[in-house]
N, C-alpha and C positions, 0 to 999 in steps of 0.2 A: 538629533537623533538619527542613527542611520541603522535600520533594522534587519537582520539576518535572521534565518531559520534553518532547520537541518532538512534534508533532502528525505523525501519518502514518495516514491513514486512520481506521479504527476500533481503533488499537491501545491508545489511551488507556482504554478499557474494559477490556481484560486487564490493563494496568499497574495501573491503580485498584484492580481486583479484588486482585491480588497483594499491593498495599501496604496497603489496607483489611484483609484477612487479618494481615498481619503487624503492625497497630496503628501503621502510619508515617503521618504527615501528609504530604498532597500537594497540590499546588496543578496543577490542570489548566488549561493554558493557554485563555484564550479562543478560540472557535473562529477559524479563519484568516480574515482579512478584508483589505480594501484597506490599511487602516492596518497590519496585522502585516506586509504585502509592503514597504510604504513605509518602516518602521522598518528591516527587514532590509536592504532595497536601499540605503538612506543609510549603514548602518555596516559592509557587507560589501565585499570587493575587487570592483571592477567586474566581472572575467572569474568570477568564483566563479558554481558553478551554482546554479541556481534554489532546490534544497532548501536549501543552506547559509543562504540569503537569509532564507527563510521561517523556518528552525531560530532565526535570530537573533530575528528578530520574536517568536517565541513565546515564547523566553527573557526578553526585555526585559518584555513583557506579564506573564509570571507572576512575575518579580522585584517587579513592582510591586504584586503581590497577596501577597507575602509568602516566596516560595520563596528559598531560601539553597543550595540542592544542586542541580545538574542532572545528570541520569542518561542516558547515550546509549549506543548500541551502538557497537563498533568495527568495523574492517574491515581488510582486507589485499589486497595485489596492487595492480596499477595504477590501481583507482579513487579518486578525490580524496577519497572519503567516509572514506578511511584517516587523514587527517590534518585531518577537520573538528574533532575535539574539541580539538587543540593550537591550532588557528586561532581558534576561537570563544572559548576561556579567555583568549588574549592580548587579543580585542577587548574582552572584557568587564573583564578588568584595565585596560587602556587607558582605559575608560570610568569607571573607579574602583569597580566593583562587587567586593566580597569574596564572590566566588561560588566554591564548591568544585565542580569538574567530575569525576564519576566515569565512565571509559569501561570498558563490560562487552565486551572481546574474546570472541570465541566461544570455548569451553571448549578447543578443539584447539590454539589458540595457547598455552595456558597454564592448565590446571584449577587449580593453587594460587591462582594470581592472580584469576580467575574468583571463586572461592568465597570468597576474603577481601573482595573488593569487594563481594560480594551481603552478605556479613554486616555489612560496612560500613555499607550504605546500610538494611539491616532491623535497625538497633538491635541488632547481634548476636545475633540469635534462634539458638534451637537448630537443630541440623540436622534432627530431624523435624519442627518447625514450618515451616522454609524447603521441604522437601520436599513437604508437605501443601498450603502455600500454593501453590508452583508447579504442582503437580498440577491445584488447582482453577483457576489463571489459566489453563492449557493448555486445560481442557476450556470454559471461557469463548471463548478463543479459537476453539476448534473450533465451537461452537454459534452464535456470532456470524457466523463464515464461512457457515454453514448458512444463517441466516438472509438474509444478503446474496445468498447464490445462488439462493434461492427467489425475492426479490425481482426479481432479474434476469430470472428467469423469468416473474415474472407481469407485470412492469411492459411486457414487449414484446406481453401479449395482453389486458391490462387493458380493461375496459369503460368504466370511470370515468378518463379521464387524469388522471395526479398521484396516484393511491391509493396506489401503491407508495412514491412517494417520501415522501407526508404518512406513513406508516406507518414507515418509516426515519426520518424527523424526530422523530416521537414517540417512537420507541424510543430515541434517541439523548439527546433532552431529559431523559427519565425515567431512564436509565442514570447520569447525572450525579447524580441525587438519591438513589438508593438506595445502600447501604453493604454492601460484602463480595460475595464471590463467589457465597452462596448466594442472596443477593437478587438479583442480577445473572441468574443462571441461571434463576432463577424468570420474572423479567421476560422474559427471551429466549425462554422457552417460551410465554407468553402471547402475545408479538408474533409468534412461529411460527404460532400459531393463527389470529391475526389476518389474516397473509399469507395462508396458504392459505385463508383465505375470501373473498379478494379475486377477483370474478367476471371469468371469462375470455371472450375474444369467440369464439364459437361456430366451429370449423371455421377458423379463422386460423393458418396457416402462417409465422411470421416467418422473416425472413433470419438468419442466423447469422454472427456476426464474432468473431474471437479478437481480444483486446487483449495485446500483448506489450510488452517495453520494461522498462526500468527501474524497479525495484519501488516508490520512494517515487513518482513521477509516476504510476506505475499505481494505487496504492491510494489516494492523497490526492486526494480529487475538486475541493478549490480550484485544485490545482496543475492537473490535467489538464482544468479547465473543466466538470467534472461530466459527463465523456463519457460513462458509463455512463447517466448518466438522459435525455442528448439521444440517443443511438443509440436507448434503450428507447422514447422518446416517437415516434421514427420508425419505430417496428414491428419493431425488431431485436433478438434474443437475444443477449446479449453473454456472452461466455466470458473468465474471468481466466486469463491465462497463470501470473500468481504472486499468492499469496495469503500473508497472515500467517501462516496454518497451513504453508504449505510453508515460508517462511524459518524457523520455529521446529523443523520436523521435519528440515530440513538442517542447521541449527546447534546445535541444544540436544538433540535427541531421540536416543535409542539404538534407534529402531525399525528393525529391520534389513530387514523387508521393503519398508518406504518407501525405504531406501535403494539398494536393487536395483532397486526401480522407478524411483527417478530416473536410476540410472546408465543403465538402459535407453533411457529418455527421452531423456538427454542423448547418447548413442550415435546417437540419429537425426541429429544435427548433424554427424556426421563427414565427410561429403563436402565439407560448407563450413566448418567451424569444428570442429576436435577437442581444443580446451584450453580451460582458462578465461583469459581475458586481463583478469579484473577486473569489478566491477561484475555485471551480469546478462547479459552480450552471449552467452553461451554459452546460457543458457536463452531467450534472444529467437530464437535459430535453430531451437533443439531445438523450442521450443513451436509455432513455426510450421509445422514441418513435420508435429508431431503433430496440430495443428488441422486439416492439409491431408487427413492419414489419418482424420480422423474427420468428414470431409465437410463443414467450414464452408464458407459462402460467401466469405469474404473474412477479409483479417488487417489490423489498424493497429497499427504500431509506435508507442509514444509515449516521448519522450525528452527531459530537459532540454537546453536548447540549450547545445552544448560538453562533453556528456557523451561521456569518449573512448570507453569501452568501447562505449557503443552508436552512437556514430558509426561504429566498424569493423563492426558488425551490421547498420546502414544501407547500408553499401557492398555488402552480400552480400545486402541483400533482393529487390533488382531479378532478381540472376540465379535466387533460389530461385522469384519470381514466375514468370520466364520458362519455367524448366525444369517446374514443376508446374502451369503455367497456372491460377494463382490470384491474384486482385486484391489487393495490397499497397499500402497507404498509410502514409506516415510524418510524424507531426506531431511538429514540435519547439516547445517551450514554454519561455519566459521571461517576465520581468516588463513586457515589452512586447507580448505576444501579445493581439491583439485578439479579443474574443468572436464579433464578427460575421463576420470572415474565417474564423475557424476553425469557425463553423457552416455556413457555406457550403461549405465542403470536406466536411464530414461528409454534409452533404446530396447534393453531388454524388457522393460515392462511393458511398452509399445507392443512388441512382438508377442508377450504372454496375453495380451488382449486381442491382437489378431488372431492368435491361435483359439482363444477361447470363442471367439465370434466367427469361427471358420473362414477367417480371410486367408488369401494366400500371401507369403511373406516374401 
């Protein structure tokens, strides 16, 4: 069994750590590129949302490198992500690929099924080995997210433009080369130190923008056209509404303190949306209000074109912006999104925030 999985930001680092520790062979798809998107767009239904098209491109590229089993997470509720696995498996079957697709639904939808699928893809490893590997992979997730947050802070203040981006690129390149959670954690620690030493512009106080929206679009740089990097180079400190750590704690962790904190955070959305309608629409509204309360200068919602839950959230955002008097912009992305127009909108929004804050443009 040679396992592959779709890209979603830096998730491949944690998954690689997990399967390395379980001595399971993996094929990490090549970094997402124009070629990846072209493959996926050609094979996917026209009205499918962008993440599915990217996933298909990931799979085809990984299969060509020897993968024979695809692992992806499941979903429930109105979000179309819930049937990605079925649709993707049918497409691959029609193309003549004899590929096994293992869908890992969250344990709350069936603990036994989740455990059996984990055992299957791990070569039926023992429960103690599985537990140890999952704990280590979770720690990798925590540390990688800490590194990303530090770089988000540094990118807005760096004296040498692009240093944070170069640091992250070097980390990702080396993370593919090392083996196992222990080596990845050591590497992350080295780059935390390197990132900490990035020199900052003295006395500079950047604008602050919160990113909210659908998790895949927020976390995957290729899909959101590297919005974190673009904003950082415009002198903006970015705050993420959802991280991979959040997703794991929500669906896999028994951390009761976090669950209570999340419940409290989601309750902030009640005047506008008081239930889960699928995807991350509820989190989008709650995070927007949370960022306002923390004093951020503006909010950007990022979503794939046609994403049903986020369209509902998008319809609510103008009301929140008016009620709270905070600038909000929505960016919808698909395979036709042009980078030039995208960048122009970001620059205009940042200029608006500067004017509102009384800064010289």
